[in-house]
Structures are given as structure tokens and as C-alpha cells.
All heavy atoms as an XYZ file, in Angstrom:
930
protein
N       5.290    -36.374     17.597
C       4.658    -35.086     17.364
C       5.687    -33.970     17.527
O       6.531    -34.018     18.403
C       3.496    -34.925     18.362
C       2.669    -33.714     18.137
S       1.754    -33.932     16.604
C       0.778    -32.488     16.611
N       5.595    -32.968     16.697
C       6.508    -31.832     16.753
C       6.265    -31.047     18.028
O       5.137    -30.759     18.398
C       6.272    -30.944     15.529
C       7.221    -29.780     15.438
C       8.525    -29.969     15.026
C       6.806    -28.501     15.750
C       9.398    -28.905     14.927
C       7.664    -27.428     15.661
C       8.965    -27.627     15.236
N       7.333    -30.702     18.714
C       7.254    -29.990     19.980
C       7.723    -28.551     19.774
O       8.925    -28.289     19.681
C       8.120    -30.723     21.006
C       8.087    -30.108     22.386
O       7.593    -28.966     22.537
O       8.559    -30.767     23.323
N       6.773    -27.608     19.691
C       7.114    -26.200     19.473
C       8.036    -25.665     20.562
O       8.969    -24.927     20.278
C       5.847    -25.333     19.419
C       5.174    -25.364     18.061
O       5.890    -25.321     17.042
O       3.942    -25.426     18.016
N       7.764    -26.020     21.813
C       8.577    -25.500     22.917
C      10.025    -25.969     22.795
O      10.961    -25.182     22.984
C       7.982    -25.921     24.251
N      10.222    -27.244     22.471
C      11.586    -27.766     22.302
C      12.265    -27.090     21.113
O      13.452    -26.748     21.174
C      11.547    -29.278     22.109
N      11.522    -26.892     20.040
C      12.089    -26.217     18.862
C      12.492    -24.795     19.215
O      13.575    -24.328     18.828
C      11.077    -26.218     17.716
N      11.665    -24.098     19.963
C      11.978    -22.718     20.355
C      13.218    -22.660     21.239
O      14.051    -21.770     21.088
C      10.791    -22.075     21.061
C       9.662    -21.770     20.124
C       8.435    -21.261     20.841
O       8.311    -21.368     22.052
N       7.523    -20.710     20.077
N      13.345    -23.613     22.180
C      14.541    -23.643     23.028
C      15.797    -23.855     22.186
O      16.810    -23.202     22.397
C      14.426    -24.737     24.096
C      13.483    -24.374     25.233
C      13.584    -25.349     26.387
N      13.297    -26.732     26.019
C      12.076    -27.269     25.983
N      11.021    -26.527     26.291
N      11.912    -28.524     25.652
N      15.708    -24.758     21.222
C      16.850    -25.020     20.346
C      17.180    -23.786     19.511
O      18.331    -23.363     19.406
C      16.565    -26.218     19.436
C      17.662    -26.462     18.447
C      18.846    -27.078     18.843
C      17.534    -26.060     17.119
C      19.873    -27.297     17.943
C      18.555    -26.265     16.218
C      19.718    -26.889     16.634
O      20.729    -27.091     15.741
N      16.166    -23.194     18.912
C      16.367    -22.036     18.038
C      16.882    -20.825     18.810
O      17.620    -20.010     18.262
C      15.059    -21.689     17.317
C      14.588    -22.743     16.306
C      13.148    -22.460     15.887
C      15.496    -22.814     15.097
N      16.512    -20.714     20.089
C      16.964    -19.584     20.907
C      18.481    -19.582     21.067
O      19.086    -18.527     21.269
C      16.289    -19.629     22.275
N      19.098    -20.744     20.952
C      20.548    -20.834     21.079
C      21.300    -20.500     19.807
O      22.537    -20.455     19.802
N      20.599    -20.256     18.723
C      21.228    -19.933     17.441
C      21.322    -18.424     17.244
O      20.557    -17.668     17.842
C      20.417    -20.538     16.286
C      20.223    -22.054     16.312
C      19.347    -22.473     15.132
C      21.561    -22.784     16.268
N      22.239    -18.022     16.399
C      22.344    -16.599     16.047
C      21.048    -16.161     15.377
O      20.356    -16.977     14.750
C      23.521    -16.388     15.106
N      20.692    -14.876     15.488
C      19.474    -14.394     14.815
C      19.553    -14.593     13.298
O      20.644    -14.663     12.731
C      19.446    -12.907     15.159
C      20.359    -12.739     16.322
C      21.379    -13.837     16.234
N      18.407    -14.656     12.686
C      18.332    -14.795     11.237
C      18.811    -13.491     10.600
O      18.420    -12.397     11.024
C      16.888    -15.098     10.786
C      16.811    -15.245      9.277
C      16.369    -16.345     11.471
N      19.648    -13.597      9.588
C      20.170    -12.415      8.897
C      19.046    -11.708      8.143
O      18.073    -12.342      7.713
C      21.272    -12.824      7.926
N      19.204    -10.418      7.955
C      18.236     -9.641      7.181
C      18.157    -10.212      5.770
O      19.177    -10.515      5.168
C      18.672     -8.166      7.123
O      18.788     -7.681      8.462
C      17.675     -7.328      6.347
N      16.958    -10.366      5.266
C      16.763    -10.908      3.920
C      16.815    -12.421      3.863
O      16.812    -13.013      2.791
N      16.851    -13.052      5.030
C      16.897    -14.511      5.100
C      15.681    -15.044      5.839
O      14.960    -14.300      6.502
C      18.162    -14.977      5.831
O      19.305    -14.676      5.094
N      15.499    -16.331      5.736
C      14.422    -17.015      6.444
C      15.028    -18.246      7.112
O      15.972    -18.830      6.597
C      13.275    -17.392      5.477
C      13.740    -18.347      4.412
C      12.092    -17.954      6.219
N      14.492    -18.608      8.261
C      14.944    -19.819      8.964
C      13.841    -20.860      8.827
O      12.665    -20.579      9.029
C      15.229    -19.506     10.425
C      15.727    -20.727     11.198
C      16.414    -20.327     12.478
N      17.728    -19.767     12.152
C      18.430    -18.986     12.970
N      17.959    -18.652     14.137
N      19.616    -18.532     12.606
N      14.261    -22.092      8.494
C      13.311    -23.162      8.251
C      13.736    -24.395      9.031
O      14.910    -24.764      9.015
C      13.295    -23.499      6.758
C      11.967    -23.964      6.260
C      11.391    -25.181      6.494
C      11.050    -23.242      5.452
N      10.164    -25.253      5.876
C       9.937    -24.072      5.222
C      11.062    -21.967      4.890
C       8.853    -23.682      4.459
C       9.975    -21.578      4.134
C       8.887    -22.419      3.921
N      12.796    -25.041      9.712
C      13.030    -26.281     10.441
C      12.345    -27.399      9.669
O      11.185    -27.260      9.277
C      12.422    -26.206     11.869
C      12.601    -27.513     12.604
C      13.010    -25.057     12.646
N      13.079    -28.484      9.448
C      12.498    -29.655      8.776
C      12.501    -30.800      9.777
O      13.534    -31.124     10.358
C      13.292    -30.027      7.514
C      13.301    -28.844      6.541
C      12.692    -31.273      6.857
C      14.272    -28.991      5.408
N      11.347    -31.389      9.970
C      11.170    -32.403     11.001
C      10.512    -33.634     10.398
O       9.435    -33.559      9.814
C      10.279    -31.828     12.106
C      10.023    -32.747     13.251
C      10.932    -32.868     14.291
C       8.853    -33.491     13.317
C      10.681    -33.701     15.359
C       8.598    -34.332     14.387
C       9.516    -34.424     15.405
O       9.264    -35.253     16.458
N      11.169    -34.773     10.542
C      10.632    -36.043     10.072
C      10.198    -36.843     11.296
O      11.035    -37.314     12.069
C      11.699    -36.797      9.281
C      11.204    -38.138      8.764
O      10.144    -38.602      9.209
O      11.892    -38.729      7.919
N       8.916    -36.969     11.485
C       8.363    -37.642     12.658
C       8.872    -39.085     12.789
O       9.150    -39.553     13.886
C       6.838    -37.626     12.595
C       6.191    -38.312     13.740
N       6.189    -37.786     15.008
C       5.543    -39.502     13.824
C       5.561    -38.615     15.821
N       5.160    -39.653     15.129
N       9.003    -39.780     11.685
C       9.421    -41.184     11.737
C      10.836    -41.357     12.280
O      11.110    -42.275     13.034
C       9.351    -41.822     10.353
C       7.933    -41.988      9.881
O       7.033    -42.236     10.663
N       7.719    -41.817      8.594
N      11.733    -40.468     11.866
C      13.134    -40.622     12.254
C      13.579    -39.590     13.287
O      14.753    -39.537     13.627
C      14.032    -40.526     11.016
C      13.852    -41.728     10.107
C      14.784    -41.649      8.943
N      14.343    -40.580      8.047
C      15.125    -40.001      7.159
N      16.371    -40.356      7.046
N      14.667    -39.065      6.372
N      12.661    -38.738     13.734
C      13.003    -37.691     14.693
C      14.178    -36.852     14.180
O      15.050    -36.458     14.927
C      13.350    -38.300     16.061
C      12.255    -39.141     16.658
C      11.045    -38.323     17.063
O      11.174    -37.334     17.741
N       9.868    -38.745     16.635
N      14.215    -36.607     12.872
C      15.333    -35.912     12.241
C      14.994    -34.443     12.079
O      13.929    -34.102     11.575
C      15.605    -36.535     10.876
C      16.689    -35.901     10.104
C      18.029    -36.082     10.283
C      16.563    -35.007      9.003
N      18.733    -35.360      9.367
C      17.858    -34.677      8.567
C      15.481    -34.432      8.351
C      18.094    -33.814      7.502
C      15.716    -33.585      7.303
C      17.015    -33.283      6.886
N      15.875    -33.592     12.537
C      15.624    -32.159     12.443
C      16.770    -31.493     11.709
O      17.934    -31.776     11.955
C      15.478    -31.519     13.840
C      15.311    -30.018     13.736
C      14.318    -32.131     14.594
N      16.426    -30.598     10.818
C      17.414    -29.779     10.137
C      16.945    -28.332     10.254
O      15.765    -28.046     10.083
C      17.508    -30.174      8.662
O      18.448    -29.374      7.986
N      17.866    -27.445     10.567
C      17.558    -26.026     10.634
C      18.386    -25.341      9.565
O      19.607    -25.485      9.532
C      17.883    -25.429     12.017
C      17.587    -23.933     12.034
C      17.105    -26.142     13.103
N      17.718    -24.616      8.680
C      18.393    -24.008      7.544
C      18.036    -22.534      7.461
O      16.875    -22.164      7.610
C      17.955    -24.703      6.232
C      18.609    -24.071      5.035
C      18.256    -26.182      6.285
N      19.041    -21.712      7.239
C      18.813    -20.301      6.929
C      19.072    -20.125      5.437
O      20.069    -20.631      4.918
C      19.782    -19.403      7.707
C      19.472    -19.366      9.196
O      18.405    -19.853      9.592
O      20.309    -18.855      9.952
N      18.172    -19.433      4.765
C      18.347    -19.207      3.337
C      17.833    -17.846      2.933
O      17.023    -17.238      3.631
N      18.312    -17.383      1.806
C      17.909    -16.086      1.286
C      16.480    -16.097      0.792
O      16.051    -17.029      0.119
N      15.739    -15.060      1.142
C      14.335    -14.969      0.745
C      14.208    -14.800     -0.766
O      13.297    -15.356     -1.383
C      13.598    -13.845      1.521
C      12.083    -14.010      1.398
C      14.030    -12.469      1.090
C      11.525    -15.124      2.210
N      15.145    -14.088     -1.392
C      15.075    -13.879     -2.843
C      15.231    -15.200     -3.593
O      14.460    -15.494     -4.518
C      16.138    -12.880     -3.282
N      16.200    -16.026     -3.179
C      16.388    -17.304     -3.871
C      15.226    -18.250     -3.591
O      14.829    -19.032     -4.457
C      17.724    -17.947     -3.490
O      17.778    -18.212     -2.113
N      14.639    -18.160     -2.382
C      13.473    -18.984     -2.069
C      12.294    -18.605     -2.961
O      11.573    -19.474     -3.449
C      13.094    -18.850     -0.597
C      11.842    -19.620     -0.159
C      11.972    -21.103     -0.460
C      11.571    -19.397      1.318
N      12.101    -17.320     -3.195
C      11.026    -16.874     -4.098
C      11.205    -17.485     -5.485
O      10.244    -17.968     -6.088
C      11.009    -15.353     -4.229
C      10.296    -14.637     -3.137
C      10.263    -13.133     -3.451
N       9.730    -12.389     -2.356
C       8.443    -12.113     -2.204
N       7.567    -12.503     -3.085
N       8.037    -11.411     -1.167
N      12.437    -17.461     -5.987
C      12.722    -18.026     -7.323
C      12.466    -19.529     -7.334
O      11.841    -20.050     -8.262
C      14.164    -17.740     -7.726
C      14.437    -16.293     -8.012
C      15.921    -16.020     -8.250
O      16.790    -16.798     -7.881
N      16.204    -14.890     -8.883
N      12.959    -20.230     -6.305
C      12.778    -21.682     -6.241
C      11.306    -22.056     -6.131
O      10.839    -22.986     -6.782
C      13.544    -22.263     -5.049
C      15.051    -22.151     -5.186
O      15.540    -21.862     -6.304
O      15.748    -22.349     -4.171
N      10.572    -21.310     -5.324
C       9.146    -21.567     -5.153
C       8.395    -21.331     -6.465
O       7.559    -22.133     -6.863
C       8.585    -20.693     -4.046
S       6.846    -20.994     -3.673
N       8.706    -20.238     -7.140
C       8.060    -19.930     -8.426
C       8.348    -21.030     -9.450
O       7.462    -21.418    -10.224
C       8.538    -18.582     -8.940
N       9.565    -21.542     -9.433
C       9.923    -22.607    -10.370
C       9.120    -23.880    -10.084
O       8.612    -24.522    -11.004
C      11.416    -22.894    -10.277
C      11.893    -23.899    -11.285
C      13.405    -24.073    -11.251
O      14.112    -23.363    -10.554
N      13.884    -25.026    -12.012
N       8.982    -24.232     -8.802
C       8.183    -25.404     -8.434
C       6.739    -25.199     -8.851
O       6.115    -26.087     -9.448
C       8.278    -25.691     -6.913
C       7.256    -26.736     -6.491
C       9.679    -26.135     -6.534
N       6.180    -24.030     -8.560
C       4.782    -23.758     -8.899
C       4.532    -23.816    -10.397
O       3.502    -24.314    -10.841
C       4.359    -22.398     -8.348
C       4.213    -22.326     -6.830
C       4.074    -20.882     -6.375
C       3.039    -23.167     -6.354
N       5.487    -23.336    -11.183
C       5.300    -23.349    -12.641
C       5.374    -24.758    -13.215
O       4.847    -25.017    -14.293
C       6.319    -22.441    -13.323
O       7.622    -22.987    -13.202
N       6.007    -25.679    -12.486
C       6.139    -27.044    -12.996
C       5.012    -27.969    -12.544
O       4.940    -29.109    -12.975
C       7.489    -27.633    -12.567
O       7.504    -27.837    -11.176
N       4.135    -27.474    -11.671
C       3.056    -28.312    -11.139
C       1.918    -28.478    -12.136
O       1.538    -27.535    -12.815
C       2.463    -27.688     -9.880
C       3.266    -27.768     -8.605
C       2.509    -27.041     -7.496
C       3.533    -29.197     -8.213
N       1.361    -29.672    -12.153
C       0.112    -29.864    -12.878
C      -1.012    -29.640    -11.878
O      -0.817    -29.775    -10.672
C       0.040    -31.271    -13.465
O      -0.117    -32.221    -12.429
N      -2.172    -29.307    -12.338
C      -3.297    -29.038    -11.449
C      -3.784    -30.294    -10.737
O      -4.394    -30.226     -9.690
C      -4.459    -28.434    -12.251
C      -4.174    -27.052    -12.779
C      -3.955    -26.043    -11.660
O      -4.723    -26.030    -10.690
O      -2.984    -25.273    -11.771
N      -3.488    -31.450    -11.308
C      -4.027    -32.704    -10.809
C      -3.323    -33.149     -9.529
O      -2.166    -33.543     -9.550
C      -3.853    -33.771    -11.895
C      -4.854    -34.877    -11.827
C      -4.716    -35.778    -13.046
O      -5.023    -35.301    -14.156
O      -4.298    -36.916    -12.873
N      -3.991    -33.075     -8.413
C      -3.503    -33.551     -7.122
C      -2.115    -33.008     -6.769
O      -1.216    -33.747     -6.382
C      -3.506    -35.082     -7.106
C      -3.670    -35.626     -5.691
O      -3.993    -34.825     -4.785
O      -3.467    -36.821     -5.498
N      -1.950    -31.709     -6.923
C      -0.648    -31.073     -6.691
C      -0.185    -31.222     -5.253
O       0.995    -31.477     -4.998
C      -0.711    -29.599     -7.081
N      -1.070    -31.091     -4.285
C      -0.668    -31.185     -2.878
C      -0.095    -32.555     -2.548
O       0.920    -32.664     -1.858
C      -1.853    -30.887     -1.956
O      -2.219    -29.534     -2.081
N      -0.729    -33.601     -3.039
C      -0.230    -34.957     -2.776
C       1.135    -35.164     -3.418
O       2.035    -35.744     -2.811
C      -1.226    -35.992     -3.283
N       1.304    -34.683     -4.651
C       2.588    -34.882     -5.325
C       3.689    -34.075     -4.649
O       4.837    -34.520     -4.579
C       2.489    -34.544     -6.811
O       2.172    -33.187     -6.999
N       3.371    -32.893     -4.111
C       4.358    -32.105     -3.370
C       4.776    -32.845     -2.103
O       5.958    -32.921     -1.782
C       3.795    -30.729     -3.014
C       3.677    -29.727     -4.160
C       2.850    -28.524     -3.724
C       5.045    -29.289     -4.638
N       3.810    -33.401     -1.388
C       4.117    -34.165     -0.183
C       4.989    -35.369     -0.482
O       5.959    -35.642      0.238
N       4.662    -36.068     -1.564
C       5.469    -37.230     -1.958
C       6.888    -36.810     -2.325
O       7.855    -37.484     -1.967
C       4.825    -37.955     -3.142
C       3.546    -38.674     -2.750
O       3.321    -38.897     -1.530
O       2.767    -39.015     -3.657
N       7.024    -35.702     -3.041
C       8.352    -35.215     -3.422
C       9.164    -34.817     -2.195
O      10.365    -35.105     -2.115
C       8.225    -34.040     -4.392
N       8.519    -34.179     -1.211
C       9.210    -33.811      0.027
C       9.713    -35.068      0.735
O      10.857    -35.132      1.177
C       8.290    -32.976      0.937
C       8.102    -31.569      0.339
C       8.840    -32.896      2.365
C       7.042    -30.733      1.020
N       8.866    -36.084      0.833
C       9.282    -37.346      1.470
C      10.464    -37.973      0.735
O      11.408    -38.471      1.359
C       8.119    -38.335      1.510
C       7.102    -38.042      2.553
C       6.050    -39.172      2.623
N       4.945    -38.747      3.422
C       3.901    -38.045      2.974
N       3.830    -37.697      1.712
N       2.940    -37.683      3.786
N      10.412    -37.962     -0.599
C      11.498    -38.543     -1.394
C      12.813    -37.815     -1.160
O      13.854    -38.438     -0.963
C      11.158    -38.518     -2.887
C      10.029    -39.478     -3.257
O       9.694    -40.362     -2.435
O       9.471    -39.326     -4.362
N      12.780    -36.481     -1.196
C      14.007    -35.716     -0.958
C      14.514    -35.914      0.470
O      15.719    -36.023      0.691
C      13.791    -34.225     -1.236
C      13.845    -33.873     -2.692
C      12.787    -33.232     -3.309
C      14.968    -34.150     -3.455
C      12.831    -32.885     -4.657
C      15.031    -33.811     -4.796
C      13.960    -33.176     -5.401
N      13.606    -35.966      1.436
C      14.005    -36.160      2.824
C      14.708    -37.508      2.996
O      15.710    -37.605      3.710
C      12.786    -36.065      3.736
C      13.042    -36.084      5.230
C      13.925    -34.911      5.651
C      11.737    -36.031      5.992
N      14.215    -38.514      2.313
C      14.834    -39.845      2.391
C      16.244    -39.839      1.809
O      17.089    -40.640      2.217
C      13.965    -40.861      1.657
N      16.514    -38.917      0.893
C      17.829    -38.855      0.246
C      18.859    -38.070      1.047
O      20.033    -38.065      0.695
C      17.709    -38.266     -1.159
C      17.046    -39.243     -2.123
O      17.091    -40.455     -1.860
O      16.480    -38.780     -3.130
N      18.455    -37.376      2.102
C      19.412    -36.741      2.995
C      19.453    -35.227      2.921
O      18.699    -34.583      2.189
N      20.378    -34.667      3.690
C      20.437    -33.224      3.888
C      20.894    -32.441      2.667
O      20.687    -31.229      2.615
C      21.354    -32.878      5.072
O      22.652    -33.422      4.824
C      20.807    -33.434      6.371
N      21.506    -33.090      1.692
C      21.905    -32.369      0.476
C      20.700    -31.802     -0.257
O      20.836    -30.894     -1.075
C      22.677    -33.286     -0.483
C      24.059    -33.637      0.037
O      24.525    -32.974      0.992
O      24.669    -34.569     -0.514
N      19.532    -32.336      0.028
C      18.320    -31.939     -0.684
C      17.436    -30.989      0.118
O      16.293    -30.743     -0.254
C      17.542    -33.187     -1.121
C      18.313    -34.017     -2.101
C      19.058    -35.102     -1.678
C      18.345    -33.676     -3.441
C      19.802    -35.853     -2.574
C      19.086    -34.415     -4.347
C      19.816    -35.509     -3.911
N      17.971    -30.443      1.199
C      17.198    -29.522      2.028
C      16.659    -28.328      1.242
O      15.493    -27.969      1.421
C      18.037    -29.069      3.242
O      18.373    -30.232      4.009
C      17.277    -28.103      4.107
N      17.443    -27.683      0.342
C      16.858    -26.569     -0.431
C      15.648    -26.990     -1.261
O      14.693    -26.220     -1.406
C      18.014    -26.116     -1.327
C      19.249    -26.582     -0.621
C      18.867    -27.865      0.061
N      15.658    -28.214     -1.770
C      14.514    -28.719     -2.541
C      13.295    -28.869     -1.636
O      12.181    -28.534     -2.021
C      14.850    -30.076     -3.172
C      16.021    -30.050     -4.084
N      17.307    -30.042     -3.629
C      16.100    -30.021     -5.426
C      18.139    -30.026     -4.648
N      17.437    -29.994     -5.764
N      13.526    -29.389     -0.436
C      12.429    -29.577      0.516
C      11.796    -28.229      0.864
O      10.574    -28.091      0.915
C      12.927    -30.299      1.789
C      13.356    -31.730      1.441
C      11.849    -30.310      2.875
C      14.110    -32.451      2.550
N      12.638    -27.219      1.065
C      12.120    -25.897      1.417
C      11.326    -25.291      0.260
O      10.244    -24.737      0.460
C      13.266    -24.977      1.873
C      13.847    -25.510      3.197
C      12.788    -23.537      2.031
C      15.107    -24.832      3.658
N      11.833    -25.422     -0.963
C      11.105    -24.895     -2.123
C       9.768    -25.606     -2.294
O       8.738    -24.971     -2.555
C      11.956    -25.037     -3.387
N       9.755    -26.918     -2.127
C       8.505    -27.672     -2.224
C       7.554    -27.306     -1.086
O       6.341    -27.232     -1.285
C       8.796    -29.177     -2.206
C       9.495    -29.728     -3.445
C      10.053    -31.114     -3.165
C       8.568    -29.747     -4.641
N       8.109    -27.044      0.098
C       7.286    -26.629      1.241
C       6.617    -25.294      0.965
O       5.445    -25.084      1.293
C       8.145    -26.530      2.501
O       8.704    -27.774      2.831
N       7.377    -24.386      0.370
C       6.829    -23.085      0.001
C       5.674    -23.258     -0.982
O       4.618    -22.648     -0.841
C       7.942    -22.227     -0.602
S       7.371    -20.669     -1.279
N       5.865    -24.128     -1.971
C       4.816    -24.379     -2.961
C       3.591    -25.020     -2.304
O       2.455    -24.685     -2.641
C       5.348    -25.263     -4.079
N       3.820    -25.915     -1.349
C       2.711    -26.544     -0.630
C       1.934    -25.501      0.168
O       0.700    -25.492      0.175
C       3.248    -27.639      0.296
C       2.233    -28.535      0.972
C       1.383    -29.286     -0.048
C       2.930    -29.528      1.886
N       2.649    -24.593      0.801
C       2.007    -23.499      1.531
C       1.202    -22.616      0.572
O       0.087    -22.200      0.880
C       3.075    -22.679      2.255
C       2.641    -21.701      3.322
C       1.864    -22.380      4.427
C       3.863    -21.005      3.898
N       1.746    -22.372     -0.591
C       1.064    -21.572     -1.606
C      -0.228    -22.258     -2.054
O      -1.248    -21.602     -2.279
C       2.010    -21.355     -2.800
C       1.409    -20.662     -3.968
S       0.804    -19.019     -3.563
C      -0.039    -18.637     -5.080
N      -0.211    -23.583     -2.156
C      -1.409    -24.332     -2.543
C      -2.549    -24.095     -1.553
O      -3.702    -24.033     -1.933
C      -1.109    -25.831     -2.617
C      -0.207    -26.236     -3.735
C      -0.879    -26.148     -5.082
O      -1.988    -26.644     -5.251
N      -0.231    -25.512     -6.023
N      -2.207    -23.956     -0.270
C      -3.257    -23.804      0.735
C      -3.760    -22.367      0.859
O      -4.898    -22.151      1.247
C      -2.768    -24.317      2.091
O      -1.696    -23.537      2.555
N      -2.913    -21.373      0.548
C      -3.347    -19.989      0.709
C      -3.758    -19.337     -0.608
O      -4.634    -18.486     -0.618
C      -2.240    -19.111      1.327
O      -1.140    -19.061      0.430
C      -1.800    -19.645      2.672
N      -3.088    -19.685     -1.687
C      -3.409    -19.129     -2.987
C      -2.831    -17.752     -3.266
O      -3.025    -17.201     -4.337
N      -2.117    -17.179     -2.318
C      -1.586    -15.833     -2.481
C      -0.102    -15.831     -2.142
O       0.281    -15.949     -0.973
C      -2.346    -14.874     -1.565
C      -1.872    -13.433     -1.660
O      -0.814    -13.169     -2.276
O      -2.560    -12.562     -1.113
N       0.748    -15.699     -3.151
C       2.192    -15.760     -2.950
C       2.692    -14.644     -2.037
O       3.573    -14.859     -1.205
C       2.927    -15.725     -4.298
C       4.379    -16.176     -4.282
C       4.525    -17.578     -3.720
C       4.971    -16.099     -5.680
N       2.108    -13.455     -2.141
C       2.483    -12.356     -1.255
C       2.207    -12.690      0.199
O       3.036    -12.431      1.082
N       1.048    -13.286      0.459
C       0.688    -13.693      1.814
C       1.624    -14.784      2.329
O       2.035    -14.777      3.484
C      -0.754    -14.202      1.825
C      -1.272    -14.592      3.190
C      -2.701    -15.104      3.122
O      -3.513    -14.523      2.370
O      -2.993    -16.086      3.828
N       1.978    -15.711      1.450
C       2.899    -16.786      1.820
C       4.234    -16.203      2.276
O       4.763    -16.565      3.325
C       3.108    -17.775      0.650
C       4.296    -18.693      0.908
C       1.842    -18.584      0.414
N       4.775    -15.266      1.507
C       6.082    -14.726      1.863
C       6.018    -13.788      3.065
O       6.976    -13.702      3.827
C       6.765    -14.101      0.654
C       7.446    -15.156     -0.171
C       6.810    -15.731     -1.255
C       8.697    -15.628      0.183
C       7.410    -16.738     -1.981
C       9.311    -16.633     -0.527
C       8.664    -17.193     -1.616
N       4.893    -13.149      3.287
C       4.731    -12.361      4.516
C       4.765    -13.295      5.717
O       5.412    -13.001      6.734
C       3.429    -11.572      4.475
N       4.112    -14.437      5.608
C       4.105    -15.419      6.695
C       5.502    -15.998      6.905
O       5.966    -16.119      8.045
C       3.114    -16.544      6.383
C       3.004    -17.566      7.487
C       1.988    -18.652      7.184
O       1.531    -18.803      6.054
N       1.643    -19.414      8.183
N       6.189    -16.326      5.828
C       7.530    -16.899      5.921
C       8.488    -15.931      6.604
O       9.297    -16.323      7.445
C       8.050    -17.288      4.516
C       7.280    -18.515      4.002
C       9.547    -17.551      4.533
C       7.543    -18.842      2.539
N       8.392    -14.650      6.276
C       9.313    -13.666      6.823
C       8.955    -13.250      8.254
O       9.765    -12.626      8.925
C       9.364    -12.433      5.924
C      10.095    -12.726      4.620
C      10.149    -11.507      3.736
O       9.136    -11.133      3.143
N      11.310    -10.901      3.636
N       7.769    -13.616      8.730
C       7.345    -13.168     10.055
C       7.879    -14.054     11.179
O       7.739    -13.709     12.348
C       5.821    -13.095     10.128
O       5.267    -14.395     10.076
N       8.471    -15.184     10.857
C       8.991    -16.062     11.906
C       9.638    -17.289     11.320
O       9.812    -17.398     10.111
N       9.987    -18.224     12.181
C      10.606    -19.471     11.747
C       9.517    -20.389     11.201
O       8.472    -20.581     11.828
C      11.339    -20.149     12.927
C      11.919    -21.490     12.514
C      12.424    -19.231     13.473
N       9.778    -20.964     10.030
C       8.826    -21.880      9.412
C       9.259    -23.311      9.680
O      10.445    -23.589      9.876
C       8.759    -21.641      7.906
C       8.205    -20.289      7.516
S       6.520    -19.995      8.104
C       5.607    -21.207      7.156
N       8.296    -24.228      9.668
C       8.589    -25.642      9.868
C       7.885    -26.474      8.817
O       6.734    -26.189      8.465
C       8.151    -26.091     11.261
N       8.592    -27.470      8.313
C       7.984    -28.503      7.486
C       7.955    -29.758      8.340
O       9.005    -30.238      8.773
C       8.796    -28.751      6.202
O       8.829    -27.546      5.444
C       8.182    -29.861      5.361
N       6.774    -30.250      8.613
C       6.573    -31.412      9.467
C       6.131    -32.566      8.573
O       5.062    -32.506      7.963
C       5.513    -31.115     10.521
C       5.665    -29.764     11.246
C       4.465    -29.483     12.118
C       6.945    -29.727     12.039
N       6.953    -33.595      8.483
C       6.689    -34.702      7.571
C       6.206    -35.895      8.384
O       6.966    -36.493      9.145
C       7.950    -35.061      6.760
C       7.646    -36.174      5.762
C       8.490    -33.832      6.046
N       4.937    -36.193      8.231
C       4.321    -37.324      8.903
C       4.019    -38.393      7.864
O       3.940    -38.097      6.665
C       3.008    -36.894      9.576
C       3.187    -35.834     10.623
C       2.765    -34.522     10.397
C       3.782    -36.132     11.847
C       2.929    -33.541     11.366
C       3.947    -35.151     12.821
C       3.526    -33.878     12.575
O       3.688    -32.902     13.527
N       3.794    -39.644      8.286
C       3.498    -40.697      7.313
C       2.273    -40.391      6.464
O       2.247    -40.686      5.271
C       3.261    -41.935      8.185
C       3.949    -41.661      9.470
C       3.899    -40.160      9.652
N       1.266    -39.758      7.057
C       0.014    -39.524      6.331
C      -0.141    -38.107      5.807
O      -1.072    -37.835      5.062
C      -1.180    -39.863      7.241
C      -1.383    -38.913      8.420
C      -0.409    -39.065      9.586
O       0.368    -40.019      9.606
O      -0.429    -38.190     10.477
N       0.760    -37.197      6.173
C       0.565    -35.812      5.803
C       1.891    -35.055      5.871
O       2.819    -35.470      6.557
C      -0.432    -35.165      6.777
C      -1.063    -33.897      6.259
O      -0.905    -33.587      5.047
O      -1.716    -33.193      7.036
N       1.962    -33.956      5.146
C       3.071    -33.007      5.259
C       2.448    -31.662      5.601
O       1.556    -31.190      4.895
C       3.893    -32.898      3.957
C       4.938    -31.817      4.074
C       4.532    -34.237      3.607
N       2.891    -31.062      6.710
C       2.330    -29.808      7.180
C       3.429    -28.753      7.149
O       4.537    -28.993      7.601
C       1.794    -29.971      8.623
C       1.250    -28.643      9.145
C       0.740    -31.065      8.693
N       3.099    -27.594      6.607
C       4.015    -26.465      6.598
C       3.352    -25.362      7.413
O       2.222    -24.969      7.128
C       4.310    -25.980      5.165
C       5.283    -24.823      5.193
C       4.848    -27.117      4.308
N       4.063    -24.899      8.448
C       3.480    -23.884      9.325
C       4.582    -23.163     10.077
O       5.706    -23.640     10.153
C       2.503    -24.510     10.298
C       3.153    -25.441     11.316
C       2.145    -25.821     12.377
N       2.656    -26.746     13.356
C       3.400    -26.416     14.412
N       3.755    -25.161     14.618
N       3.814    -27.313     15.268
N       4.257    -22.022     10.670
C       5.239    -21.350     11.526
C       5.448    -22.128     12.819
O       4.545    -22.816     13.286
C       4.605    -19.986     11.841
C       3.397    -19.881     10.988
C       3.025    -21.241     10.526
N       6.643    -22.023     13.389
C       6.876    -22.549     14.730
C       6.158    -21.589     15.674
O       6.351    -20.369     15.577
C       8.391    -22.606     15.048
C       8.629    -23.017     16.494
C       9.089    -23.567     14.104
N       5.330    -22.109     16.551
C       4.521    -21.265     17.435
C       5.400    -20.381     18.299
O       6.443    -20.800     18.770
C       3.623    -22.118     18.319
N       4.948    -19.143     18.477
C       5.708    -18.182     19.294
C       5.391    -18.344     20.752
O       4.455    -18.954     21.154
C       5.370    -16.779     18.835
């Protein structure tokens, strides 16, 4: 299970997130693998929009979760893909891209990859 307190302790030791950037934690429950990535919010918006435009309406959430698992299995070179897919998954649940990006910019986001589910949420404050 993802430990918010441990994540916060780890993140507290890092430099603050640069203006116009977002910090994202990727956690694979099976392998206890964590990646922390800072990326530009503008490029994330473009990547997320591209993922959303390529989705079919049919079971989009499941296919996004499967794609995240596939990229995670391929290693850290695919972290930007995981983040873009995570953004799209978050968009599927809220339906409002503006709200999604307000949430993303308000704190550190986490993609939690479990065998049965993929959860995208803020790291608890």
C-alpha cells in the first residue's frame, strides 16, 4: 500500500518544484518501485490532450490502466508516457480538464499502480 507519510518525508528532501512545473510520483505496488518526476505543465497539457484525442469511448479507463502497466513494465524511459496517461485517467473521472490541471498544480500527484486498479490522486498533505 502507498504510504503518504513516507512519500512526504522523501519529497521534503527534494528541491521545491519549479514554477510552471508539476511533481509526479509513480508507485508500483508489486515491485515497490518509485519514480519522482518534475515536468512542465504546458507539455503535460499537450501530452494529455493528445492521449484524450486518441481514446475510443469504449472502456477507456481500463485501456488507460493497461497502457500504464505496459509502460511501467518497460522501465523509466517511459515515465512521461505514464504521466500523460495518468492525466487522461484523471480526466476520465472528473470530466473537466481545467479542474484536472488545477488539482495537478495544487500539489504532488501520484500514480499508484496496483494489480487490480490504477489510481491517480494527490499525495496527502
